[in-house]
C-alpha positions, 0 to 999 in steps of 0.5 A: 500500500502507498499512503499519501494521505498524511494531512488526514492522519499519520502513522504512529511512530514506533518510538512514540508507541514505545513511550506510550506503552507503559501508561497503557499498561502499568502506569495507569494512575490518575494524574490528580491522585496523590499516591505514587502512580498518580505522581508518576502520571502527573510527572509524565504529563509535565515532561510532555508539556515541556517537549511540546513547548520546545517544538513551537518555541513556547513556555510549558505553562502556555500549553493546554492539552486538549482532546485534539485540534478541533477542541483546541480551535473551539476553545480558542473561538469560545473566547471571542466575545465581540466581532469574530473574523476568520479566513474563507479557507479555514478547516471545518472545526473553525468554520462551523463554530464561527457560523454560530458567532456570525463571523466576518469572512476574510477573502483570499486571492487566486493563490489562496493567500490573504493580502494585506489589503484584506486585513486593512479592510477588516481592521476598519470593521473593528473585530475583537478576535481573528482566526487564520490558519497557518497552513491550509490542509487542502492546498498546503498554502502557508499564510504570512501570519507574522505580517498579519499579526503585526497589523492586528497587534497594532489595534489590540485585536486577539489573533489565533492561528490553527497550526495543526498542519504546519507544525512538524513540516516547517519551523513554527515559533509561537513567540515569533509569529506574534499570535496570542493563541495557536492550535496543535494536534498530535496525530498530524506529527506521528503521535496518537489520535485524541490529543492536541493542545492550545497554546496561549500567550501569558497575557491572555485570560481565557475562559474554559470550554469544559468545566469540572475538576479544574485540570490543565490550570482550570482551563480544560477539565477532565481526567487527562489522556496520559498515554496520548499526552506522553505520545504527543510529547515524544512525537514533538521531541522527534519532530523538532530533532528531525525537522530538517531531514523530514522537510528535505525528504518531503520537498524532494518528493513533492518536487518530483511529483509536481514535475511529473504532473506538469507533463500531463496536459489535463492536470492543474496544480492548485495554488502552484505559485504560493508558498506551500507545505513541503508535503502537499499537492492539490491537483485536478484532472480536467473532466474527471471527478476527484471522487472517482480518482480517489476510489480508483486509486484505492482499488490499486492500493494508493491512499489519497484524499479528495480534500479535507478528510473531515469533510469528505463525506459530502459531495459538494466542491471544496469551499477552499477552492471556491474561495480561491475563485475556482469553478465548482466543476473544476473544484470537484476534480481535486485530489490531494497528495500529502506525503510523509518522510516515510514515502519514497521516490518509487511511491511517487513514480508508481502513483504517476504511472497510475494517473497516466493510465487514466488517459491524461 
């Protein structure tokens, strides 16, 4: 099998699994308990907090562990009390809760990028909270978050970024981005599902989304998923130490893939000229629906996506591509290839041969 759907989820790293295993078997204490097993669990969580913080250049006290990126994003938006604004290309776990708050939508250009003029126009509407993803899960387009933060910070506007897809693929520094909140997810960096984090600037006083026993500095109640948090910490440690080699490998594969795709006359690579993640290519084959391509590839043992995995059950064209001005007909052709450092040149070449067999 060739797995090219790493923006949906990644294979758990064997080293991460080994780190988690004791906390799934013998070290099963509740971190809130004062006995030995409880203290061991609590200590393991704090080590993981330090590891995650080190990955994104933050202080451990700024890390709030959650059940994943969706909860982290919802917790962030829960703290918007006035006019909320989000980009037109956000993941559903931002876009859906934003609907409940009648959010202002920030447009993107044909490359999927937010331009400075769009932020200047937004500021005139006096939002109190803005959320813009660092890197898009479908196109891989990387937004100029630092520049946008500089514009927003001048006006005291709270700025959150969903960095779920970016972390582990490109360098991410919470302190340098200039945002007040940032969301993470473990299973996008070879950790387990069911764990994420919201990173919060020390100047922020936030209100919890979940109330109860007061875990996570009274900001996220509920008994901690110790094994998953330990795994997240280990995955973060590995992502930091191996970032350069992973990035180089994925970029080499993306370059090869796109050079071969560009030889095919009916193929369009979306957002080709924008800064993008090293592992992500979104393309379409003229007059062939992406869903058909996905299912045909699946029969041949190749896993890809036709867009966001979290919204793949619907048959509607990608809102991300529509926001970029791409027609609904062309948007329905979209196929996303998202590699990992585990993939090989042979994987890419085999994929290309199958695509060629469609007569493109």
